[in-house]
N, CA, C, O and the ligand as a Tripos MOL2 file, in Angstrom:
@<TRIPOS>MOLECULE
protein
  261   259    66     0     0
PROTEIN
NO_CHARGES

@<TRIPOS>ATOM
      1 N          19.9920   -3.5230    7.3920 N.3       1 MET1
      2 CA         18.5680   -3.6910    7.7370 C.3       1 MET1
      3 C          17.8540   -2.3390    7.6760 C.2       1 MET1
      4 O          18.3070   -1.3490    8.2510 O.2       1 MET1
      5 N          16.7500   -2.3270    6.9780 N.am      2 ARG2
      6 CA         15.9420   -1.1080    6.9340 C.3       2 ARG2
      7 C          14.9430   -1.1450    8.0710 C.2       2 ARG2
      8 O          14.4300   -2.2090    8.4180 O.2       2 ARG2
      9 N          14.6650    0.0120    8.6540 N.am      3 PRO3
     10 CA         13.6320    0.0230    9.6900 C.3       3 PRO3
     11 C          12.2740   -0.2360    9.0510 C.2       3 PRO3
     12 O          12.0860    0.0370    7.8660 O.2       3 PRO3
     13 N          11.3180   -0.7650    9.8310 N.am      4 PRO4
     14 CA          9.9940   -1.0020    9.2440 C.3       4 PRO4
     15 C           9.3680    0.3070    8.7960 C.2       4 PRO4
     16 O           9.5500    1.3500    9.4230 O.2       4 PRO4
     17 N           8.6420    0.2340    7.7200 N.am      5 LEU5
     18 CA          7.9830    1.4330    7.2200 C.3       5 LEU5
     19 C           6.8420    1.8280    8.1360 C.2       5 LEU5
     20 O           6.1690    0.9840    8.7270 O.2       5 LEU5
     21 N           6.6430    3.1260    8.2370 N.am      6 ASP6
     22 CA          5.5360    3.6620    9.0280 C.3       6 ASP6
     23 C           4.3000    3.7350    8.1250 C.2       6 ASP6
     24 O           4.1050    4.6990    7.3850 O.2       6 ASP6
     25 N           3.4820    2.7000    8.2060 N.am      7 ILE7
     26 CA          2.2920    2.6410    7.3600 C.3       7 ILE7
     27 C           1.0610    2.7220    8.2510 C.2       7 ILE7
     28 O           0.9450    1.9910    9.2340 O.2       7 ILE7
     29 N           0.1430    3.6200    7.8990 N.am      8 LYS8
     30 CA         -1.0760    3.7740    8.6890 C.3       8 LYS8
     31 C          -2.2960    3.6680    7.7820 C.2       8 LYS8
     32 O          -2.2220    3.8790    6.5710 O.2       8 LYS8
     33 N          -3.4240    3.3330    8.4120 N.am      9 ILE9
     34 CA         -4.6690    3.2570    7.6560 C.3       9 ILE9
     35 C          -4.9690    4.6200    7.0410 C.2       9 ILE9
     36 O          -4.8620    5.6530    7.7020 O.2       9 ILE9
     37 N          -5.3420    4.6040    5.7750 N.am     10 GLY10
     38 CA         -5.6360    5.8450    5.0740 C.3      10 GLY10
     39 C          -4.4790    6.3560    4.2380 C.2      10 GLY10
     40 O          -4.6630    7.2170    3.3770 O.2      10 GLY10
     41 N          -3.2770    5.8250    4.4870 N.am     11 ASP11
     42 CA         -2.1260    6.2420    3.6850 C.3      11 ASP11
     43 C          -2.3030    5.7840    2.2360 C.2      11 ASP11
     44 O          -2.9520    4.7750    1.9590 O.2      11 ASP11
     45 N          -1.7140    6.5470    1.3310 N.am     12 ILE12
     46 CA         -1.7100    6.1770   -0.0790 C.3      12 ILE12
     47 C          -0.3050    5.6880   -0.4290 C.2      12 ILE12
     48 O           0.6750    6.4150   -0.2720 O.2      12 ILE12
     49 N          -0.2250    4.4620   -0.8980 N.am     13 LEU13
     50 CA          1.0720    3.8910   -1.2440 C.3      13 LEU13
     51 C           1.2430    3.8530   -2.7550 C.2      13 LEU13
     52 O           0.3480    3.4450   -3.4940 O.2      13 LEU13
     53 N           2.4080    4.2870   -3.1850 N.am     14 LEU14
     54 CA          2.7640    4.1360   -4.5900 C.3      14 LEU14
     55 C           3.6680    2.9110   -4.6810 C.2      14 LEU14
     56 O           4.7520    2.8910   -4.0980 O.2      14 LEU14
     57 N           3.2260    1.9000   -5.4030 N.am     15 LEU15
     58 CA          3.9930    0.6550   -5.4960 C.3      15 LEU15
     59 C           4.7600    0.5850   -6.8080 C.2      15 LEU15
     60 O           4.3660    1.1480   -7.8300 O.2      15 LEU15
     61 N           5.8840   -0.1420   -6.7270 N.am     16 ARG16
     62 CA          6.7150   -0.3240   -7.9190 C.3      16 ARG16
     63 C           5.9930   -1.0960   -9.0030 C.2      16 ARG16
     64 O           6.1200   -0.7910  -10.1890 O.2      16 ARG16
     65 N           5.2280   -2.1040   -8.5870 N.am     17 LYS17
     66 CA          4.5850   -2.9740   -9.5740 C.3      17 LYS17
     67 C           3.1330   -2.5400   -9.7380 C.2      17 LYS17
     68 O           2.3480   -2.6580   -8.7970 O.2      17 LYS17
     69 N           2.7670   -2.0440  -10.9050 N.am     18 PRO18
     70 CA          1.3850   -1.5950  -11.0660 C.3      18 PRO18
     71 C           0.3970   -2.7580  -11.0990 C.2      18 PRO18
     72 O           0.7410   -3.8760  -11.4810 O.2      18 PRO18
     73 N          -0.8240   -2.4690  -10.6950 N.am     19 HIS19
     74 CA         -1.9170   -3.4320  -10.7890 C.3      19 HIS19
     75 C          -2.2000   -3.6900  -12.2690 C.2      19 HIS19
     76 O          -1.9250   -2.8250  -13.1010 O.2      19 HIS19
     77 N          -2.7400   -4.8560  -12.6130 N.am     20 PRO20
     78 CA         -3.0840   -5.1170  -14.0200 C.3      20 PRO20
     79 C          -4.0070   -4.0430  -14.6200 C.2      20 PRO20
     80 O          -4.0220   -3.8550  -15.8370 O.2      20 PRO20
     81 N          -4.7690   -3.3460  -13.7840 N.am     21 CYS21
     82 CA         -5.6540   -2.3020  -14.3010 C.3      21 CYS21
     83 C          -4.8710   -1.0530  -14.7030 C.2      21 CYS21
     84 O          -5.4320   -0.1490  -15.3220 O.2      21 CYS21
     85 N          -3.5840   -0.9880  -14.3600 N.am     22 GLY22
     86 CA         -2.7670    0.1550  -14.7380 C.3      22 GLY22
     87 C          -2.4990    1.1020  -13.5880 C.2      22 GLY22
     88 O          -1.6300    1.9670  -13.6880 O.2      22 GLY22
     89 N          -3.2390    0.9510  -12.4880 N.am     23 GLY23
     90 CA         -3.0460    1.8390  -11.3450 C.3      23 GLY23
     91 C          -1.8680    1.4100  -10.4960 C.2      23 GLY23
     92 O          -1.5860    0.2190  -10.3710 O.2      23 GLY23
     93 N          -1.1790    2.3790   -9.9120 N.am     24 SER24
     94 CA         -0.0880    2.0130   -9.0040 C.3      24 SER24
     95 C          -0.2600    2.6630   -7.6370 C.2      24 SER24
     96 O           0.6360    2.5790   -6.7970 O.2      24 SER24
     97 N          -1.4070    3.3140   -7.4030 N.am     25 GLU25
     98 CA         -1.6690    3.9140   -6.0990 C.3      25 GLU25
     99 C          -2.6760    3.0610   -5.3340 C.2      25 GLU25
    100 O          -3.7140    2.6550   -5.8570 O.2      25 GLU25
    101 N          -2.3290    2.8080   -4.0820 N.am     26 TRP26
    102 CA         -3.1600    1.9450   -3.2400 C.3      26 TRP26
    103 C          -3.4450    2.6460   -1.9180 C.2      26 TRP26
    104 O          -2.5770    3.3110   -1.3530 O.2      26 TRP26
    105 N          -4.6730    2.4860   -1.4360 N.am     27 GLU27
    106 CA         -5.0350    3.0510   -0.1400 C.3      27 GLU27
    107 C          -5.0080    1.9440    0.9040 C.2      27 GLU27
    108 O          -5.5320    0.8530    0.6790 O.2      27 GLU27
    109 N          -4.3910    2.2330    2.0460 N.am     28 VAL28
    110 CA         -4.3000    1.2450    3.1120 C.3      28 VAL28
    111 C          -5.6180    1.2120    3.8790 C.2      28 VAL28
    112 O          -6.0680    2.2440    4.3790 O.2      28 VAL28
    113 N          -6.2430    0.0360    3.9780 N.am     29 TYR29
    114 CA         -7.4960   -0.0490    4.7260 C.3      29 TYR29
    115 C          -7.3920   -0.9870    5.9200 C.2      29 TYR29
    116 O          -8.3260   -1.0820    6.7160 O.2      29 TYR29
    117 N          -6.2880   -1.6680    6.0500 N.am     30 ARG30
    118 CA         -6.1390   -2.5990    7.1570 C.3      30 ARG30
    119 C          -4.6570   -2.7890    7.4650 C.2      30 ARG30
    120 O          -3.8260   -2.8860    6.5620 O.2      30 ARG30
    121 N          -4.3470   -2.8390    8.7560 N.am     31 ILE31
    122 CA         -2.9620   -3.0020    9.2000 C.3      31 ILE31
    123 C          -2.8910   -4.2320   10.0940 C.2      31 ILE31
    124 O          -3.7800   -4.4660   10.9120 O.2      31 ILE31
    125 N          -1.8450   -5.0030    9.9360 N.am     32 GLY32
    126 CA         -1.6620   -6.1820   10.7880 C.3      32 GLY32
    127 C          -0.4790   -6.9590   10.2550 C.2      32 GLY32
    128 O           0.4250   -6.3860    9.6460 O.2      32 GLY32
    129 N          -0.4810   -8.2660   10.4820 N.am     33 ALA33
    130 CA          0.5580   -9.1040    9.8880 C.3      33 ALA33
    131 C           0.4490   -8.9950    8.3730 C.2      33 ALA33
    132 O           1.4550   -8.9830    7.6630 O.2      33 ALA33
    133 N          -0.7810   -8.9170    7.8930 N.am     34 ASP34
    134 CA         -1.0280   -8.6100    6.4870 C.3      34 ASP34
    135 C          -1.5390   -7.1900    6.3830 C.2      34 ASP34
    136 O          -2.2070   -6.6820    7.2830 O.2      34 ASP34
    137 N          -1.2140   -6.5600    5.2740 N.am     35 ILE35
    138 CA         -1.6650   -5.1980    5.0430 C.3      35 ILE35
    139 C          -2.7110   -5.2110    3.9360 C.2      35 ILE35
    140 O          -2.4860   -5.7620    2.8590 O.2      35 ILE35
    141 N          -3.8530   -4.6000    4.2150 N.am     36 GLY36
    142 CA         -4.9320   -4.5440    3.2420 C.3      36 GLY36
    143 C          -4.8240   -3.2950    2.3960 C.2      36 GLY36
    144 O          -4.7280   -2.1840    2.9180 O.2      36 GLY36
    145 N          -4.8390   -3.4820    1.0890 N.am     37 LEU37
    146 CA         -4.7070   -2.3600    0.1660 C.3      37 LEU37
    147 C          -5.8790   -2.3480   -0.8040 C.2      37 LEU37
    148 O          -6.3350   -3.3910   -1.2730 O.2      37 LEU37
    149 N          -6.3540   -1.1410   -1.0910 N.am     38 ARG38
    150 CA         -7.4180   -0.9860   -2.0800 C.3      38 ARG38
    151 C          -6.8530   -0.1870   -3.2480 C.2      38 ARG38
    152 O          -6.3090    0.9020   -3.0650 O.2      38 ARG38
    153 N          -6.9900   -0.7390   -4.4430 N.am     39 CYS39
    154 CA         -6.5010   -0.0510   -5.6360 C.3      39 CYS39
    155 C          -7.3340    1.2060   -5.8600 C.2      39 CYS39
    156 O          -8.5630    1.1460   -5.8820 O.2      39 CYS39
    157 N          -6.6660    2.3410   -6.0260 N.am     40 ARG40
    158 CA         -7.3870    3.6060   -6.1960 C.3      40 ARG40
    159 C          -7.9440    3.7660   -7.6060 C.2      40 ARG40
    160 O          -8.7600    4.6500   -7.8640 O.2      40 ARG40
    161 N          -7.5020    2.9170   -8.5030 N.am     41 THR41
    162 CA         -7.9720    3.0320   -9.8830 C.3      41 THR41
    163 C          -9.2050    2.1660  -10.1280 C.2      41 THR41
    164 O         -10.1960    2.6360  -10.6860 O.2      41 THR41
    165 N          -9.1430    0.8920   -9.7060 N.am     42 CYS42
    166 CA        -10.2590   -0.0070  -10.0050 C.3      42 CYS42
    167 C         -11.0300   -0.4170   -8.7630 C.2      42 CYS42
    168 O         -12.0880   -1.0360   -8.8730 O.2      42 CYS42
    169 N         -10.5180   -0.0820   -7.5750 N.am     43 GLY43
    170 CA        -11.2610   -0.3600   -6.3480 C.3      43 GLY43
    171 C         -11.0950   -1.7540   -5.7990 C.2      43 GLY43
    172 O         -11.7140   -2.1000   -4.7930 O.2      43 GLY43
    173 N         -10.2710   -2.5610   -6.4380 N.am     44 ARG44
    174 CA        -10.0530   -3.9170   -5.9620 C.3      44 ARG44
    175 C          -9.2350   -3.9540   -4.6790 C.2      44 ARG44
    176 O          -8.3470   -3.1220   -4.4920 O.2      44 ARG44
    177 N          -9.5170   -4.9040   -3.7910 N.am     45 CYS45
    178 CA         -8.8080   -5.0140   -2.5250 C.3      45 CYS45
    179 C          -7.9090   -6.2400   -2.5160 C.2      45 CYS45
    180 O          -8.2750   -7.3020   -3.0200 O.2      45 CYS45
    181 N          -6.7350   -6.0760   -1.9380 N.am     46 VAL46
    182 CA         -5.8330   -7.2150   -1.7740 C.3      46 VAL46
    183 C          -5.2620   -7.1970   -0.3640 C.2      46 VAL46
    184 O          -5.1830   -6.1480    0.2740 O.2      46 VAL46
    185 N          -4.8680   -8.3670    0.1090 N.am     47 LEU47
    186 CA         -4.1490   -8.4920    1.3840 C.3      47 LEU47
    187 C          -2.7540   -9.0060    1.0600 C.2      47 LEU47
    188 O          -2.6060  -10.0430    0.4140 O.2      47 LEU47
    189 N          -1.7460   -8.2920    1.5030 N.am     48 LEU48
    190 CA         -0.3730   -8.7090    1.2440 C.3      48 LEU48
    191 C           0.3890   -8.7620    2.5560 C.2      48 LEU48
    192 O           0.1610   -7.9350    3.4390 O.2      48 LEU48
    193 N           1.3130   -9.7490    2.6960 N.am     49 PRO49
    194 CA          2.1650   -9.7530    3.8780 C.3      49 PRO49
    195 C           2.9600   -8.4540    3.9450 C.2      49 PRO49
    196 O           3.3600   -7.9020    2.9190 O.2      49 PRO49
    197 N           3.1830   -7.9740    5.1660 N.am     50 ARG50
    198 CA          3.8570   -6.6840    5.3500 C.3      50 ARG50
    199 C           5.2120   -6.6120    4.6290 C.2      50 ARG50
    200 O           5.5350   -5.5980    4.0100 O.2      50 ARG50
    201 N           5.9960   -7.6870    4.7120 N.am     51 PHE51
    202 CA          7.3370   -7.6330    4.1000 C.3      51 PHE51
    203 C           7.2320   -7.4260    2.5920 C.2      51 PHE51
    204 O           8.0870   -6.7920    1.9740 O.2      51 PHE51
    205 N           6.1590   -7.9790    2.0130 N.am     52 ARG52
    206 CA          5.9840   -7.8500    0.5680 C.3      52 ARG52
    207 C           5.6100   -6.4150    0.2010 C.2      52 ARG52
    208 O           6.1060   -5.8540   -0.7760 O.2      52 ARG52
    209 N           4.7210   -5.8370    1.0130 N.am     53 VAL53
    210 CA          4.3490   -4.4370    0.7740 C.3      53 VAL53
    211 C           5.5870   -3.5550    0.8970 C.2      53 VAL53
    212 O           5.8250   -2.6880    0.0560 O.2      53 VAL53
    213 N           6.3730   -3.7800    1.9500 N.am     54 GLU54
    214 CA          7.5390   -2.9250    2.1860 C.3      54 GLU54
    215 C           8.5420   -3.0200    1.0510 C.2      54 GLU54
    216 O           9.1990   -2.0350    0.7140 O.2      54 GLU54
    217 N           8.6640   -4.1920    0.4650 N.am     55 SER55
    218 CA          9.6530   -4.3330   -0.6070 C.3      55 SER55
    219 C           9.1680   -3.6770   -1.8940 C.2      55 SER55
    220 O           9.9600   -3.4410   -2.8060 O.2      55 SER55
    221 N           7.8700   -3.3790   -1.9750 N.am     56 ARG56
    222 CA          7.3400   -2.8140   -3.2210 C.3      56 ARG56
    223 C           7.0330   -1.3280   -3.1440 C.2      56 ARG56
    224 O           6.7900   -0.6910   -4.1690 O.2      56 ARG56
    225 N           7.0420   -0.7680   -1.9370 N.am     57 VAL57
    226 CA          6.6400    0.6230   -1.7980 C.3      57 VAL57
    227 C           7.6820    1.5670   -2.3870 C.2      57 VAL57
    228 O           8.8780    1.4400   -2.1240 O.2      57 VAL57
    229 N           7.2100    2.4990   -3.1750 N.am     58 LYS58
    230 CA          8.0890    3.5150   -3.7330 C.3      58 LYS58
    231 C           7.9240    4.8140   -2.9420 C.2      58 LYS58
    232 O           8.8930    5.5310   -2.6940 O.2      58 LYS58
    233 N           6.6760    5.1030   -2.5510 N.am     59 ARG59
    234 CA          6.4100    6.3510   -1.8550 C.3      59 ARG59
    235 C           5.1520    6.1920   -1.0010 C.2      59 ARG59
    236 O           4.2110    5.4950   -1.3790 O.2      59 ARG59
    237 N           5.1580    6.8520    0.1560 N.am     60 ILE60
    238 CA          3.9740    6.8600    1.0120 C.3      60 ILE60
    239 C           3.4680    8.2830    1.1010 C.2      60 ILE60
    240 O           4.2290    9.1980    1.4160 O.2      60 ILE60
    241 N           2.1930    8.4770    0.8270 N.am     61 THR61
    242 CA          1.5840    9.7960    0.9450 C.3      61 THR61
    243 C           0.5350    9.7320    2.0310 C.2      61 THR61
    244 O          -0.3540    8.8800    2.0070 O.2      61 THR61
    245 N           0.6480   10.6580    3.0010 N.am     62 ARG62
    246 CA         -0.3580   10.6890    4.0630 C.3      62 ARG62
    247 C          -1.2810   11.8770    3.8260 C.2      62 ARG62
    248 O          -0.8430   13.0270    3.8570 O.2      62 ARG62
    249 N          -2.5770   11.5920    3.5870 N.am     63 PRO63
    250 CA         -3.4890   12.7060    3.3700 C.3      63 PRO63
    251 C          -3.5520   13.5940    4.6050 C.2      63 PRO63
    252 O          -3.5300   13.0800    5.7230 O.2      63 PRO63
    253 N          -3.6300   14.9060    4.4380 N.am     64 PRO64
    254 CA         -3.6780   15.8070    5.5990 C.3      64 PRO64
    255 C          -4.9110   15.5510    6.4430 C.2      64 PRO64
    256 O          -5.9740   15.2100    5.9260 O.2      64 PRO64
    257 N          -4.7570   15.7210    7.7530 N.am     65 GLY65
    258 CA         -5.8740   15.4900    8.6660 C.3      65 GLY65
    259 C          -5.9550   14.0320    8.8730 C.2      65 GLY65
    260 O          -6.8200   13.5600    9.6100 O.2      65 GLY65
    261 ZN         -6.5220   -1.8370   -9.9690 Zn       66 ZN66
@<TRIPOS>BOND
     1     1     2 1
     2     2     3 1
     3     3     4 2
     4     3     5 am
     5     5     6 1
     6     6     7 1
     7     7     8 2
     8     7     9 am
     9     9    10 1
    10    10    11 1
    11    11    12 2
    12    11    13 am
    13    13    14 1
    14    14    15 1
    15    15    16 2
    16    15    17 am
    17    17    18 1
    18    18    19 1
    19    19    20 2
    20    19    21 am
    21    21    22 1
    22    22    23 1
    23    23    24 2
    24    23    25 am
    25    25    26 1
    26    26    27 1
    27    27    28 2
    28    27    29 am
    29    29    30 1
    30    30    31 1
    31    31    32 2
    32    31    33 am
    33    33    34 1
    34    34    35 1
    35    35    36 2
    36    35    37 am
    37    37    38 1
    38    38    39 1
    39    39    40 2
    40    39    41 am
    41    41    42 1
    42    42    43 1
    43    43    44 2
    44    43    45 am
    45    45    46 1
    46    46    47 1
    47    47    48 2
    48    47    49 am
    49    49    50 1
    50    50    51 1
    51    51    52 2
    52    51    53 am
    53    53    54 1
    54    54    55 1
    55    55    56 2
    56    55    57 am
    57    57    58 1
    58    58    59 1
    59    59    60 2
    60    59    61 am
    61    61    62 1
    62    62    63 1
    63    63    64 2
    64    63    65 am
    65    65    66 1
    66    66    67 1
    67    67    68 2
    68    67    69 am
    69    69    70 1
    70    70    71 1
    71    71    72 2
    72    71    73 am
    73    73    74 1
    74    74    75 1
    75    75    76 2
    76    75    77 am
    77    77    78 1
    78    78    79 1
    79    79    80 2
    80    79    81 am
    81    81    82 1
    82    82    83 1
    83    83    84 2
    84    83    85 am
    85    85    86 1
    86    86    87 1
    87    87    88 2
    88    87    89 am
    89    89    90 1
    90    90    91 1
    91    91    92 2
    92    91    93 am
    93    93    94 1
    94    94    95 1
    95    95    96 2
    96    95    97 am
    97    97    98 1
    98    98    99 1
    99    99   100 2
   100    99   101 am
   101   101   102 1
   102   102   103 1
   103   103   104 2
   104   103   105 am
   105   105   106 1
   106   106   107 1
   107   107   108 2
   108   107   109 am
   109   109   110 1
   110   110   111 1
   111   111   112 2
   112   111   113 am
   113   113   114 1
   114   114   115 1
   115   115   116 2
   116   115   117 am
   117   117   118 1
   118   118   119 1
   119   119   120 2
   120   119   121 am
   121   121   122 1
   122   122   123 1
   123   123   124 2
   124   123   125 am
   125   125   126 1
   126   126   127 1
   127   127   128 2
   128   127   129 am
   129   129   130 1
   130   130   131 1
   131   131   132 2
   132   131   133 am
   133   133   134 1
   134   134   135 1
   135   135   136 2
   136   135   137 am
   137   137   138 1
   138   138   139 1
   139   139   140 2
   140   139   141 am
   141   141   142 1
   142   142   143 1
   143   143   144 2
   144   143   145 am
   145   145   146 1
   146   146   147 1
   147   147   148 2
   148   147   149 am
   149   149   150 1
   150   150   151 1
   151   151   152 2
   152   151   153 am
   153   153   154 1
   154   154   155 1
   155   155   156 2
   156   155   157 am
   157   157   158 1
   158   158   159 1
   159   159   160 2
   160   159   161 am
   161   161   162 1
   162   162   163 1
   163   163   164 2
   164   163   165 am
   165   165   166 1
   166   166   167 1
   167   167   168 2
   168   167   169 am
   169   169   170 1
   170   170   171 1
   171   171   172 2
   172   171   173 am
   173   173   174 1
   174   174   175 1
   175   175   176 2
   176   175   177 am
   177   177   178 1
   178   178   179 1
   179   179   180 2
   180   179   181 am
   181   181   182 1
   182   182   183 1
   183   183   184 2
   184   183   185 am
   185   185   186 1
   186   186   187 1
   187   187   188 2
   188   187   189 am
   189   189   190 1
   190   190   191 1
   191   191   192 2
   192   191   193 am
   193   193   194 1
   194   194   195 1
   195   195   196 2
   196   195   197 am
   197   197   198 1
   198   198   199 1
   199   199   200 2
   200   199   201 am
   201   201   202 1
   202   202   203 1
   203   203   204 2
   204   203   205 am
   205   205   206 1
   206   206   207 1
   207   207   208 2
   208   207   209 am
   209   209   210 1
   210   210   211 1
   211   211   212 2
   212   211   213 am
   213   213   214 1
   214   214   215 1
   215   215   216 2
   216   215   217 am
   217   217   218 1
   218   218   219 1
   219   219   220 2
   220   219   221 am
   221   221   222 1
   222   222   223 1
   223   223   224 2
   224   223   225 am
   225   225   226 1
   226   226   227 1
   227   227   228 2
   228   227   229 am
   229   229   230 1
   230   230   231 1
   231   231   232 2
   232   231   233 am
   233   233   234 1
   234   234   235 1
   235   235   236 2
   236   235   237 am
   237   237   238 1
   238   238   239 1
   239   239   240 2
   240   239   241 am
   241   241   242 1
   242   242   243 1
   243   243   244 2
   244   243   245 am
   245   245   246 1
   246   246   247 1
   247   247   248 2
   248   247   249 am
   249   249   250 1
   250   250   251 1
   251   251   252 2
   252   251   253 am
   253   253   254 1
   254   254   255 1
   255   255   256 2
   256   255   257 am
   257   257   258 1
   258   258   259 1
   259   259   260 2
@<TRIPOS>SUBSTRUCTURE
     1 MET1         2 RESIDUE 1 A MET
     2 ARG2         6 RESIDUE 1 A ARG
     3 PRO3        10 RESIDUE 1 A PRO
     4 PRO4        14 RESIDUE 1 A PRO
     5 LEU5        18 RESIDUE 1 A LEU
     6 ASP6        22 RESIDUE 1 A ASP
     7 ILE7        26 RESIDUE 1 A ILE
     8 LYS8        30 RESIDUE 1 A LYS
     9 ILE9        34 RESIDUE 1 A ILE
    10 GLY10       38 RESIDUE 1 A GLY
    11 ASP11       42 RESIDUE 1 A ASP
    12 ILE12       46 RESIDUE 1 A ILE
    13 LEU13       50 RESIDUE 1 A LEU
    14 LEU14       54 RESIDUE 1 A LEU
    15 LEU15       58 RESIDUE 1 A LEU
    16 ARG16       62 RESIDUE 1 A ARG
    17 LYS17       66 RESIDUE 1 A LYS
    18 PRO18       70 RESIDUE 1 A PRO
    19 HIS19       74 RESIDUE 1 A HIS
    20 PRO20       78 RESIDUE 1 A PRO
    21 CYS21       82 RESIDUE 1 A CYS
    22 GLY22       86 RESIDUE 1 A GLY
    23 GLY23       90 RESIDUE 1 A GLY
    24 SER24       94 RESIDUE 1 A SER
    25 GLU25       98 RESIDUE 1 A GLU
    26 TRP26      102 RESIDUE 1 A TRP
    27 GLU27      106 RESIDUE 1 A GLU
    28 VAL28      110 RESIDUE 1 A VAL
    29 TYR29      114 RESIDUE 1 A TYR
    30 ARG30      118 RESIDUE 1 A ARG
    31 ILE31      122 RESIDUE 1 A ILE
    32 GLY32      126 RESIDUE 1 A GLY
    33 ALA33      130 RESIDUE 1 A ALA
    34 ASP34      134 RESIDUE 1 A ASP
    35 ILE35      138 RESIDUE 1 A ILE
    36 GLY36      142 RESIDUE 1 A GLY
    37 LEU37      146 RESIDUE 1 A LEU
    38 ARG38      150 RESIDUE 1 A ARG
    39 CYS39      154 RESIDUE 1 A CYS
    40 ARG40      158 RESIDUE 1 A ARG
    41 THR41      162 RESIDUE 1 A THR
    42 CYS42      166 RESIDUE 1 A CYS
    43 GLY43      170 RESIDUE 1 A GLY
    44 ARG44      174 RESIDUE 1 A ARG
    45 CYS45      178 RESIDUE 1 A CYS
    46 VAL46      182 RESIDUE 1 A VAL
    47 LEU47      186 RESIDUE 1 A LEU
    48 LEU48      190 RESIDUE 1 A LEU
    49 PRO49      194 RESIDUE 1 A PRO
    50 ARG50      198 RESIDUE 1 A ARG
    51 PHE51      202 RESIDUE 1 A PHE
    52 ARG52      206 RESIDUE 1 A ARG
    53 VAL53      210 RESIDUE 1 A VAL
    54 GLU54      214 RESIDUE 1 A GLU
    55 SER55      218 RESIDUE 1 A SER
    56 ARG56      222 RESIDUE 1 A ARG
    57 VAL57      226 RESIDUE 1 A VAL
    58 LYS58      230 RESIDUE 1 A LYS
    59 ARG59      234 RESIDUE 1 A ARG
    60 ILE60      238 RESIDUE 1 A ILE
    61 THR61      242 RESIDUE 1 A THR
    62 ARG62      246 RESIDUE 1 A ARG
    63 PRO63      250 RESIDUE 1 A PRO
    64 PRO64      254 RESIDUE 1 A PRO
    65 GLY65      258 RESIDUE 1 A GLY
    66 ZN66       261 GROUP 0 **** ****
């Protein structure tokens, strides 16, 4: 069992599966049972169940400050 990922609003997630627009970086805008992500390339927003986000995350980048 992996521990739950530490995901916070404002984090930038690099996902394994790129968006159809070609971007693979997503900004977290909402935390809960579902996690809200905004594509940094095209600006589209999606809500994904947490387990799905966790299975796709390759890297988490936390902007300073
Ligand atoms: Zn996109």
